C-alpha positions in Angstrom: 0.0 0.0 0.0 2.9 2.3 0.8 4.2 1.9 -2.8 0.9 2.8 -4.4 0.5 5.9 -2.3 4.0 6.9 -3.2 3.2 6.4 -6.9 0.0 8.4 -6.7 1.7 11.2 -4.8 4.6 11.4 -7.2 2.2 11.3 -10.2 0.1 14.2 -8.9 3.1 16.2 -7.9 4.8 15.7 -11.3 4.9 18.7 -13.6 4.7 16.5 -16.7 1.5 15.0 -15.5 -0.2 18.3 -15.0 1.2 19.6 -18.3 -0.3 16.6 -20.1 -3.7 17.1 -18.4 -3.8 20.8 -19.2 -2.6 20.2 -22.7 -5.3 17.6 -23.3 -8.0 20.0 -21.9 -6.8 22.9 -24.0 -6.7 20.7 -27.1 -10.2 19.4 -26.5 -11.5 23.0 -26.1 -9.8 24.1 -29.3 -11.0 21.1 -31.2 -14.5 21.6 -29.9 -14.5 25.3 -30.9 -13.4 24.4 -34.4 -16.1 21.7 -34.7 -18.8 24.3 -33.6 -17.4 26.8 -36.2 -17.4 24.2 -38.9 -21.0 23.3 -38.2 -22.0 26.9 -38.1 -20.4 27.6 -41.5 -21.9 24.5 -43.0 -25.3 25.6 -41.9 -24.8 29.1 -43.4 -23.6 27.6 -46.8 -26.6 25.2 -46.8 -29.0 28.0 -46.3 -27.4 30.0 -49.1 -27.6 27.1 -51.4 -31.3 26.6 -50.6 -32.0 30.3 -51.2 -30.1 30.1 -54.5 -32.0 27.0 -55.6 -35.3 28.7 -54.6 -34.4 31.8 -56.6 -33.6 29.7 -59.7 -36.9 27.9 -59.4 -38.8 31.2 -59.0 -37.0 32.7 -62.0 -37.8 29.6 -64.0 -41.5 29.8 -63.1 -41.6 33.5 -64.0 -40.0 32.8 -67.4 -42.6 30.1 -68.1 -45.4 32.5 -67.1 -43.9 35.2 -69.4 -43.7 32.7 -72.3 -47.3 31.6 -71.7 -48.6 35.2 -71.6 -46.7 36.1 -74.8 -48.0 33.0 -76.5 -51.5 33.8 -75.4 -51.1 37.4 -76.7 -49.8 36.3 -80.1 -52.3 33.4 -80.6 -55.4 34.9 -79.2 -55.3 38.6 -78.5 -53.6 39.7 -81.7 -56.0 37.5 -83.7 -59.0 38.9 -82.0 -57.7 42.4 -82.4 -57.5 41.9 -86.2 -60.9 40.3 -86.3 -62.6 43.0 -84.3 -60.9 45.7 -86.4 -62.0 44.1 -89.6 -65.6 43.2 -88.7 -66.5 45.6 -86.0 -64.8 48.9 -86.6 -67.4 50.9 -84.6 -67.0 48.9 -81.4 -65.1 51.1 -78.9 -62.2 49.3 -77.4 -62.2 49.1 -73.6 -58.9 49.8 -71.9 -58.0 46.7 -69.9 -54.8 46.3 -68.0 -52.9 43.1 -68.1 -51.5 44.0 -64.7 -54.4 41.9 -63.2 -52.8 38.8 -64.7 -49.4 39.6 -63.2 -51.0 40.5 -59.9 -52.8 37.2 -59.6 -49.6 35.3 -60.5 -47.6 37.3 -58.0 -50.2 36.5 -55.3 -49.9 32.8 -56.1 -46.1 32.9 -55.9 -46.4 34.5 -52.5 -44.2 37.0 -50.7 -41.0 35.6 -52.1 -41.5 37.5 -55.3 -41.2 40.9 -53.6 -38.2 39.6 -51.6 -36.4 38.5 -54.8 -37.2 41.7 -56.6 -35.9 43.8 -53.7 -32.7 41.6 -53.6 -32.1 42.3 -57.3 -32.4 38.6 -58.3 -35.3 39.4 -60.6 -35.2 42.6 -62.6 -38.1 45.0 -61.8 -40.1 46.4 -64.7 
């Protein structure tokens, strides 16, 4: 028993022992801080990637809507305009704004449209 007490006492009074313990603790703290930093940066990059993907999807949807509106205009509105001009010259044309179509599409897309326009991802008219 006397030998084990002597070993324990010499171990705890040893400078090398305490240096190893303190070095291990400092290493663990530094390693833990870098792990937290890496997780934080990974989360930020993932969020940015998701926002970029959402912006690309929204721009694609808006481009499809633009194409559909242009096709509708060319196929139907221009043809009706010519037909009305040819057959009904005395009918007064009523001013109608196509903003209603774009407003309803914007409402369907939600508040993200305004956010992307204000961020400059989508050019404003």
